[in-house]
C-alpha positions, 0 to 999 in steps of 0.5 A, spaced: 555 422 480 548 424 483 550 431 481 551 429 474 544 425 474 540 431 476 543 436 471 542 431 465 535 430 468 534 438 468 537 439 461 532 433 458 526 437 462 529 444 458 529 440 452 522 438 452 519 444 454 523 448 448 520 443 444 513 443 447 513 451 446 516 450 439 510 445 437 505 450 440 507 456 436 507 452 430 501 454 426 497 448 424 495 446 417 489 443 415 490 437 411 488 438 403 481 436 401 481 432 395 478 435 389 474 429 388 471 428 395 463 428 395 459 432 400 456 427 405 449 430 403 450 429 395 453 422 396 448 417 392 448 410 394 449 405 388 443 402 387 446 397 382 451 394 386 446 394 392 441 390 387 447 385 386 448 384 393 441 382 394 441 377 389 447 374 391 445 374 398 439 370 395 443 365 391 447 363 397 441 362 401 437 358 396 444 354 395 443 352 402 451 350 403 451 354 410 444 354 414 442 361 411 444 367 407 449 373 409 445 375 415 446 368 419 454 367 417 457 367 424 457 374 426 459 376 431 465 371 432 463 365 437 456 365 434 452 359 433 455 355 427 462 359 427 468 354 427 470 347 425 466 342 429 464 347 434 459 344 439 455 347 445 455 343 451 453 336 452 447 337 447 449 331 442 445 332 435 441 326 433 445 321 429 444 321 421 443 328 420 449 328 415 454 334 415 453 337 422 457 343 422 458 347 415 464 350 413 463 357 416 462 363 412 465 369 416 469 371 410 463 371 406 459 375 411 465 380 412 466 381 405 459 382 403 458 387 409 464 391 406 461 391 399 455 394 402 458 399 405 462 401 399 455 401 395 452 406 400 457 410 399 456 410 392 462 407 390 460 402 384 466 399 381 469 398 388 463 395 391 462 390 384 470 388 385 469 386 392 462 382 390 466 379 385 472 377 390 466 374 394 463 370 389 470 367 387 471 365 394 464 362 395 465 358 389 471 355 392 468 354 398 463 350 395 468 346 391 472 344 397 466 341 400 464 337 394 472 335 394 471 333 401 465 329 400 461 333 404 454 330 405 450 336 403 450 335 396 443 337 396 444 343 401 436 345 402 434 338 403 440 338 409 437 344 412 430 341 412 433 335 416 436 340 421 429 344 422 425 338 423 430 336 428 430 343 432 428 342 439 425 348 444 431 352 446 428 354 453 428 347 455 436 345 453 440 344 459 446 349 457 448 356 458 447 360 452 451 367 451 449 373 448 454 373 442 451 366 440 444 369 439 446 375 435 446 374 428 443 367 428 438 366 423 431 364 424 427 360 419 420 356 420 418 349 419 417 351 411 425 353 411 423 360 410 427 365 412 424 370 417 430 374 419 436 374 424 437 375 431 438 383 432 437 384 440 436 380 446 430 383 451 431 381 458 425 380 463 426 386 468 422 382 474 426 375 473 432 377 469 432 371 464 431 372 457 424 374 455 424 376 447 429 375 441 428 381 437 428 379 430 431 384 424 427 383 418 428 386 411 433 390 409 440 387 408 446 386 413 443 390 418 440 396 415 433 398 413 430 393 417 424 392 421 425 389 428 420 384 431 420 381 438 418 374 439 417 370 446 423 366 448 419 360 449 417 359 442 424 359 439 427 352 437 434 351 435 437 346 430 442 341 432 449 344 434 445 351 435 446 353 427 440 356 426 433 358 430 426 356 428 419 359 429 413 355 428 410 361 424 409 364 417 412 370 414 405 373 414 405 373 421 412 376 422 410 381 417 404 383 421 407 382 428 408 388 433 415 391 432 419 396 436 424 401 434 432 399 434 435 400 441 428 402 444 428 404 451 422 402 455 420 404 462 417 399 466 410 401 464 412 401 457 415 394 457 409 391 461 404 394 455 409 392 450 410 385 453 402 384 453 401 386 446 407 382 443 405 376 448 397 376 446 399 376 438 404 370 438 399 366 442 395 366 436 400 366 431 404 360 432 402 354 428 403 349 433 406 349 440 413 348 442 414 341 445 407 340 443 
């Protein structure tokens, strides 16, 4: 019995060796290149569909059925406001603020990002098709909200209530994960969009969060400017659906910026930190908690 097993193993090894040699001796054949394929350098983005995407993003932002436009739509998974009845820690929202957790827009965010990719690749018709599907899903969401008697008939007014109830996030007694910050929208007390959280900067001395890097301009993470804002000035709405900064769009436009994923030496960090801190000390409308 043992001799038979040894022979079988040897035979199997021989078959594998023969097959490997045959494969090695077979010349590789490159996949045919489609005649319609475009060289990457010649691809022209679809300006028309990009404009349509920006217009749609502005529309859903104005409607206010979620707390913000596409940039704040529950990305990444686990972000603030993502999910049904999602709450954070023991922080209980004040009574009477209406519909606390709007239906998540993860599907909308994903579809818009897909349409954006198609537009950047010059796929005009495909982009428009995805955008049309997105619009249909969005309208269905809105209809379902009204059918369910959601209390946000006036979306922007509901959002303003949330902003008015915002509290300093640094003083909240709860743990905060990075994926609960990235992608969350930042607005001011006038309900103006200031951008969304793109990155987090930790202090090299304390290891605690020092700044949130706010992505501004562009659409869906592209063509953005990056503005660091001190953590101590950031507030959060009930149920952590949105962040609030007591400042203005003009102040954000003029604020010191950084490059995306910029690496700092300790000396560069100290220099940039002082510049950022000095700027925001005089550009906060009212002190947080004051």
